C-alpha positions as CSV (number, residue, x, y, z in Angstrom):
1,M,-18.1,24.0,-34.5
2,S,-15.8,21.1,-35.8
3,R,-12.8,22.3,-37.0
4,P,-12.9,20.6,-40.8
5,F,-10.8,17.5,-41.5
6,W,-8.9,19.1,-44.9
7,P,-8.5,22.4,-43.3
8,N,-7.4,23.7,-46.7
9,P,-10.6,25.0,-48.2
10,N,-9.3,25.1,-51.3
11,P,-7.7,21.6,-52.1
12,C,-5.3,21.9,-55.0
13,N,-3.1,25.0,-53.5
14,L,-1.5,22.6,-50.9
15,T,1.0,25.6,-50.0
16,D,-1.9,26.9,-47.7
17,T,-3.1,24.1,-45.9
18,G,-1.9,25.2,-42.4
19,L,0.0,22.2,-41.4
20,E,3.5,22.3,-41.0
21,V,4.5,20.8,-44.2
22,P,8.9,19.3,-43.2
23,P,11.4,19.7,-46.1
24,M,10.9,17.9,-48.6
25,L,13.1,18.8,-51.5
26,E,16.3,17.9,-50.2
27,R,15.4,14.2,-50.2
28,Y,15.3,14.4,-54.5
29,L,17.8,17.0,-54.7
30,N,21.6,16.4,-55.2
31,T,24.5,18.6,-57.1
32,A,24.5,15.6,-59.6
33,L,20.7,16.9,-60.5
34,I,22.0,20.8,-60.5
35,R,23.5,22.2,-64.2
36,P,24.2,25.9,-63.5
37,D,25.4,26.6,-67.3
38,L,22.8,25.4,-69.7
39,S,24.2,25.8,-73.1
40,A,20.7,25.2,-74.6
41,T,19.2,28.3,-76.5
42,S,15.3,26.7,-77.8
43,R,12.9,25.7,-75.5
44,D,13.5,22.2,-77.4
45,D,16.4,22.6,-76.2
46,V,16.3,22.9,-72.5
47,I,14.0,20.3,-72.5
48,R,17.0,18.2,-74.4
49,E,19.4,19.2,-72.3
50,V,17.8,18.8,-68.6
51,A,16.9,15.3,-69.6
52,T,20.2,15.2,-70.0
53,V,21.5,15.8,-66.8
54,I,18.2,13.4,-65.2
55,G,19.2,10.6,-67.6
56,G,22.4,10.1,-65.7
57,G,20.7,9.8,-62.2
58,C,18.0,7.6,-63.6
59,S,19.1,3.8,-64.1
60,G,16.8,2.5,-66.5
61,L,15.6,5.2,-68.2
62,S,16.8,6.5,-72.0
63,V,17.5,10.4,-72.8
64,D,14.3,10.7,-75.6
65,K,11.6,9.1,-72.8
66,I,12.7,11.7,-70.5
67,A,12.1,14.5,-72.6
68,N,9.7,13.4,-75.0
69,S,7.5,13.0,-71.4
70,L,8.8,16.8,-70.5
71,K,8.1,17.7,-74.2
72,E,4.4,16.6,-74.2
73,R,4.0,18.3,-71.2
74,E,5.0,21.6,-72.2
75,D,3.1,21.0,-75.8
76,I,-0.2,21.4,-73.4
77,D,0.9,24.8,-71.5
78,S,4.0,26.2,-71.0
79,T,5.2,26.2,-67.2
80,G,7.9,29.3,-67.9
81,I,5.6,31.2,-65.1
82,E,7.7,34.3,-64.5
83,E,10.6,36.2,-63.7
84,G,12.7,34.2,-65.0
85,I,11.7,31.0,-64.2
86,A,10.4,27.7,-65.4
87,I,8.8,24.3,-63.8
88,P,8.7,21.9,-65.9
89,H,7.0,18.6,-64.4
90,A,5.9,14.8,-66.1
91,K,5.0,11.9,-65.2
92,V,7.4,9.3,-66.6
93,D,6.6,5.2,-66.6
94,G,9.0,3.4,-65.3
95,L,10.7,5.9,-63.8
96,A,11.2,4.6,-60.1
97,E,11.3,7.5,-57.6
98,L,10.4,11.2,-57.5
99,T,13.5,13.6,-59.0
100,V,14.0,17.2,-58.7
101,A,16.6,18.7,-60.9
102,I,18.0,23.0,-61.7
103,C,19.1,23.6,-64.5
104,R,20.5,27.7,-65.2
105,S,21.3,29.6,-68.3
106,K,22.7,33.0,-67.9
107,A,21.7,33.7,-70.9
108,G,18.3,33.1,-70.7
109,V,16.1,31.0,-73.3
110,D,12.6,32.0,-74.7
111,F,10.5,28.9,-72.7
112,G,7.1,31.1,-73.5
113,A,6.7,32.0,-69.9
114,H,3.4,34.3,-69.1
115,D,5.4,37.4,-68.8
116,N,7.0,36.8,-72.3
117,R,10.4,37.5,-70.6
118,P,13.6,34.6,-71.0
119,T,13.4,32.3,-68.2
120,R,17.3,31.6,-66.5
121,L,16.2,28.9,-64.2
122,F,14.4,25.5,-64.7
123,F,13.0,23.7,-61.5
124,V,12.4,20.2,-63.1
125,L,10.8,17.6,-61.7
126,L,9.8,14.1,-62.7
127,A,7.1,11.4,-60.8
128,P,6.8,8.0,-61.4
129,I,3.2,7.4,-63.3
130,G,1.0,6.6,-59.6
131,A,2.9,9.4,-57.5
132,A,0.5,12.6,-58.6
133,G,-0.2,12.9,-54.6
134,E,3.7,13.2,-54.0
135,H,4.1,15.0,-57.2
136,M,1.7,17.8,-56.2
137,K,3.1,18.0,-52.8
138,V,6.7,18.6,-54.4
139,L,5.7,20.9,-57.0
140,A,3.6,23.0,-53.7
141,R,7.0,22.8,-52.1
142,M,9.0,24.5,-55.1
143,A,6.3,27.3,-55.9
144,K,7.0,27.9,-51.9
145,V,10.8,27.7,-51.7
146,L,10.4,29.6,-54.8
147,S,9.2,32.9,-53.3
148,V,11.4,33.1,-50.3
149,P,13.2,36.6,-50.6
150,G,16.7,36.4,-52.4
151,L,16.5,33.0,-53.3
152,K,16.3,33.9,-57.3
153,E,19.5,36.4,-57.0
154,K,21.4,33.7,-55.0
155,L,20.7,31.2,-57.8
156,L,21.8,33.4,-60.9
157,E,24.9,34.3,-58.7
158,A,25.7,31.3,-57.5
159,K,29.6,29.9,-59.2
160,D,28.1,26.4,-59.1
161,A,26.2,23.5,-58.4
162,E,27.0,23.3,-54.8
163,E,26.3,26.8,-54.1
164,M,22.6,26.3,-56.3
165,Y,21.9,23.3,-54.1
166,R,23.4,25.0,-50.4
167,A,20.7,28.0,-51.4
168,V,18.1,26.3,-52.3
169,I,18.7,23.7,-48.8
170,K,18.4,27.2,-47.0
171,A,15.6,28.5,-48.6
172,E,13.8,25.9,-47.6
173,K,14.7,25.3,-44.3
174,E,13.8,28.8,-43.9
175,L,9.9,28.3,-44.5
């Protein structure tokens, strides 16, 4: 019996392919895109503040364009998953390359999470319009990294962006 070309019976679940996936978050993340101290107190304020963080690193894109793209996606269904984590993501026209940002709210924000708990950690992904495949791979990778035991606690306790960055990169390498 021959092995199927795509070993995953569920092609929407990229984390269970049985194939080794090289670290990829390090390619898209840097400390300038990590904000350990969001001041936002509402979903829309988080989106605006995240857009401001990313807007500084994406030349040619306005904060409004980034915020509108994220808000449009959030209006479809909240990306607040559970246990204080959200993965806001959107495709943005004019974006040159995938961008990952991580933001933390010490107080927590009502982000419409599925468990109705405040969201404290925001893993944000923006992708160019034509990068659907890479967008899905990075989303799957984020989900897998977030499942590493102890990462959430390290991110919540980190003293600065550098410490948050190191925790994520270390967790990804442990996979």
